[in-house]
N, C-alpha and C positions, 0 to 999 in steps of 0.2 A: 862474153855471156856470163862467165863465172865471176861472181861478185868479189870473192876473196882470192883471186889468183896470185896477187903479190905475196900474201902470207903463205899460200901453198907452195909457191916456187921457192921461197926462202927456206921453208922446212925441208924441202927435198934437195936443196943445194943446186938447183938447176941454173946454169950460167946464162941462159938465153932469155928468160922471161922476167918482166915484161919488156919487150922491145919498145923503144921510145926514142924521141929526139933527145940527143945528149948521151946515148949509149949507157955504159956501166954506171956513171955517176947518177944518171936519172933513175936507173934501176934501183940503186941503193937508197936514193931519196924516196922512191915509191914505197919500198919496204919499210923505211923509217916512218913514213907517214902512216902506213897501216898499223904499225906497232903503237904509234902515238895515239891514233884513233881508238885502238882497242883498250888503251889504259886511261889516258887523261880524259878523253871525251866521254867514255862510258861513265867514269866517276862523276863528271860534271852533270851529265843529263840525268843519270839515275838519282843523284842527290837532288836535282831540281824537282824530279817527280815526287820524291819522298817529302819535300818541303811543301809542295803545292799540288795536291791531288783533288781533282774535281770529278765526281761521278754523277750519273743520272741516266734516265731513260725517257727521252722525249716522247710525247704521244705519237702514235702512228696507227696504221690500219692492221699491223701485225703481218703484212705480206712482204713481198720482195722490196728491199730497200728500206724497211723499217728498222729502227735502232733497237738493239737488245740492251746495250749499255755503252757508256763512253767514260773516259777519264782523261784528265790532263796528264800527259806523260813527261813533258819537259817544257822549260821556258828559257829562252836565251835573250840576253840584251843584244843591242846592235853589235857591240864589240865582240861578244861571244859568238854571234852568228857569223861574223866575218872570219873569226878564227876557225870556226867549224868548217865553213865552206872552203877556206884556203887549205886546211889540212886534208879535206876530202879530195883535193886535186883540182879545184876550180879556181883559176886565177881571177876571173871576173864573171859577171859584174858583182862588186862588193855589195852585200846587203845594206839597205838603207833603212830597214825596219828591224826591230826585235821580232822574235818568232815564238809563238806558243804552239805546241804540238799535242794533239789529242789522239788517243787510241780508241778506235770504234769497233764494236762487235755488232754485226748487222745480219739481217736475213737475206738470203739469196737462194739460188737453185744449184743443184749438183749437176754432174755430167749427164745424167739422164732426166733432168728436170725435177728431181726430188727436192723438197725443202731442206736447206742446210744453213749453217751459220758460217760466217767468214769474218775476217778482221782486216783492218787497214788503218791508215793514219790520215788525219786532216791537220795541215799546218796553216796557221793564220798569222798575218802580219799584225804587229802591235801598232795600231794607227787609229786616228780619230774617224776616218772615213769608214762607214759601216756597210757600204755596198761593194762587193768584191767580185772580180772576174775569177773564173775557175780554170785551173790547169790540172789535168790528170796526167800523172807521171807513171809509166809502166816500167817496172824494174827488170833487171837482168836475172840470169839463172842463179838459183840457190837451191840447195837440197835440205838443209837443216831448218826446221820450224823456227828455231831460236835466232836464225839470221834474218828473219823477215823484219821489215821496217817497223811494224807495230810492237815488236819485242826488243830488237837490238838497237841500243842507243847509238851505235856507230854506223847504221845503215840508212841515215836520213839526210845525207848531204844534198841530194837533189831537191827534196821538198824545202829544206832550209834555204837553198839558193832561190827557189821560186817564191816562197813566202817572203823572204827578205827583199825581193823586188816588188812586193805589194800584192801578189796574187794569193788566192786561197788555193793551196796545193793539196791534191788528193792522191794517195798512193795505196793501191790495194796490195795485200799480201798474196793474192790469188787463193784458189781453193787448196786446202790441205797444208798451208803454210801459216806461220803465226800461231794464233790460238784456234784456228779452224780444225775441225775433226778430219780424220782420215789422212790420206797421203795425196801429194800433189800430182795432178794429171798433166805432167810436163808437156809443154808445147801443144796445148789444146786451145785453139783460138776461140771456140764457142764459150767455154767456161771462163776464159780470160775476159771476154766481152761482158758476160752477165755479171761476174764478180765486180768488174770495174764500174759498170753503169749503176749497179745497185749501191755501191759504196758512194758514188756521187750523190745519189738521192739521199742516202743516210747522212752524208756530210751536210747537206742542206738543212736537214732537221736539227742536227747538232749546232750548226752555225746560228740558226734561228734562236735556239735556246740561249746562245751566248750573245744575242742582240746584233748579229750580223745578217746580211741578206746576200745570198750568192746568185750570181747571174745564171740564167738558164742556158746561155751559150757556153760551150766547153772547148777550151784549147787542149789538144792532146799531144803528148810527146812520150818517148820511151826509148830505151837503149837495149840492144842485143835481143834477148828473148822479148824484152819489152818493146823493141822496135816493131817486131811482128805483131805483138799485142796492141800496139798503138794503131797500126793500120786496121786491125780487126775491130777495135773499139770505134775508130772513125767511121768505118763502114756500118757498124751496128747503130751508132747514133744517127747517121744519115737515114738509115732504113727504119728508124722508129723504135729501136730496142728499149729506149727509156722515154716514156711519155713526158712531155714538157721540157725535155732537154734537146738541144740542137748542136750540131757540130760547127765550130767556128774555124778551126784550122788544125792541121796535123804536121808535126815535125818528127820524123822517124829516124832513128840513129842506129846504123850498123846492125840491121836486123836480118835474121835468116828467112828470107821471103821465098826462097826457091830451094827447098831441101833436095828434091829429086835431081835437078839439073845443075845446081851450083854447089851446094854444101856437101852432099855425100860424095860426089866425084872428087872434090878438092880434099876431103878428109881421107879418102882411100888412096889417092895417088901421091900423097906426101906434100901437097902444096900448103896444107895447114899443119899445125903442131899435132904430132901423133897422140900424145897422152891426153891432150884436151879433147881431141876427137873421140878417143876411146871413152872419155868421161861422158860426153854429150850423147853419143850413140847408146852407151850403157844405160844412161838415165832414161832416154826415150823408150828404149826397148822394155825396160822393167816397168815403167809407168804404163805403157800401152798394154803390156801383157796382163797387168792386173785388171784392166778394163775389157780387153778384147781377145785374150788368150792366144797370143802368138805362138806359144810353145806349151806343151804339157809338162816337160821336164827341162830344168835349166840346162842340162847337158846337150839338149838339142840346139841351144843358142851359144853357150859359153864353153870354151875349152877348159880342160882340167888345169889347175885347181880352181879356176875362177867360177866354175859352175856351182861350187859349194860356198863361195864367199861373197861374190859381187852382188847378186840380187838383193841380199839382206842389207847391203850398205846404203841403198837408196830408200831408207825407211823413214826419213825425216828426223832421225836422231843423230846421224853421223854428219860431221862437218865436211866441207869440201876437202880440207887438208887430209882428214882421215881416209877419205875415199881415194884421193890421188895417191897416197902412199901405198895403196894396195892394188893399183892398176898397172898393167904393162905399158910400154912406151908407145904402142900403136894399136889400132883396132884389130889388125890381122893377128895379133898375139892374144887377143881377148875373145874373139868370136870364132866359131867353126867356119870353115870355108863355105859350107852349104848355106849357113844362115847369113853370112855376109853377102852371098849372091842374092838372097831374098831382099836385102837392103839395097844393093847396088842396081838390081834389075827387078824392081817391085812388081808384083802382080797380086790380084785378089785383095785380101784384107789389108796387107801391108801397103799396097798401092792406094787403096781407099783412104787410109789414115794419112799417108804422106801427102796425097792430093788435097786433103782437107787443110793441112798446114800451108799448102802452096797456093791458096786462093785469097790470101789477105790483101793482095794488090789487084785482084780481078774485079774491079768496080770502077765507076766513073764519079770521082768526088766532085761535089758542087762547091765545096769549100777549098781554100788554097792548101796545098800540100808541098812539103819539102822533104827530100831525102838527103841524109848525110852518111858518108862512109869513107873508110880509109883504104888506100891501095896496099898498105903494108900489114893489114889485119891478118894475124895467123890463127884466129879463132873462128871468125865468120867471114867467108870469102866475099870479096868486093863484088864479085859477079852476082851475088844475091840482090844487091841494090840496082845493078844494071838491069837485071831481069824484072824487078819490080817496076822500074821506070818504063820498061818496054810493055809490060802488062797494062799499065795505066794508059800509055800512048795508044795501044791497040783499041782502047775504048774512047779515044778522042780527047784525052786529057794530057796535056804537056806538063810534066812536073820536073823541076830542076833537081839534078843529082849533084850535090856539092861535095867535091873531093876534099878530104881533110889532109891529103898528102900521104907520104909513105911512113905512117906511124902505125903502131899496133892497136889492139882492141881497146883497152882502157883509155889510153890517150885520145882515142877518137871521141869518146864521150866527153872528156875534159875539154876538148876543143869545140865540140858541136853544141852541147847544151847551152853554154853562154850565147852562142850565135842564135840558137833557137829562141832564147829569152829576148834578145834584142829584136828579132823578127816579130815575135808576139807583141812587144812593146810598141813597135811602129804601127802595127795594125790594130791592136786592142790594148791601149795603155792601161796599166794597172790602176 
């Protein structure tokens, strides 16, 4: 779920992360890739943005999904797109088109339905064909606003992969990330759905201004937090969350679909990496407390000295690395015993919030769905995907769960997303 785990692990000198096929050599290669992305690719894409910037405000009704502004953020040749995708960890498929990336600011709604602005990206293939199928990609966990795909030149590997294959790729920052106001309501399926659906509508307006036409049928995929968000968006599109858009297919990767029965038990009994679990639970608790007041005083939830330091870290200005360096090695050293019991055995408001997270697979898709997950994942328990498959089956829908083998979290995306692209191409060629 954490987008920059390799960099954080390197900074802390942890010997185990990220686990992957190939052991230590693969770990060092992953860290090297992260460093190369942070330097060479940032310079490449930011210089592209400086050389070719396009701004505008397409006409709209001023309501949800209308465009506030857009600008060209980057342009890559086919060769540059291939280098970018490879450096981001995706071995295939190699892009066959150059890619242009646009940053969009648009209107959507907040956690309580109030009007807000949000940001995201649209990646378009450089090709003569002007009618494009749409793929919505939902990204994994990040805390810093500056790490969001609309801002960070090194956070766009997935949309470059998708646009390089010939699709119009859309990736929301989610509320409170990127250039959006406020703070991110972490793991809130409702706002993930509205922010995503409204960006797709806004992307259609921008594409029209650029002489493209986007399909009204939407392919949906996502990784980690974005796996959960992908299932939520799929359900929302099927239920009519965005007029004139329809769900074509969903490919969800390594998502936390069952917080209560899969993720929390594995986080607390040591089956998952302890520091990562502390990070996620800390993020969720602080985000939900801002909205739903789970505690009046941080000391009710966090042990000393973390009660005076940790809540402020999740403010959108601190990087994952900065937060990791100030967290203990496991959740039991971060939270009070009483508060951990509220998480492990939820009741009342905590149960209501966790249950809202755990309903993203509780529907009967009419479009094809595939789940991808890895048995060696130490951040998101494999049982989450088993539970999702069971929830769908209970509603009469058989969905394949494709095991990616005994690899860790980030390798699961690197293996699964190319497979999802090939599956999309067989059903809905770009």
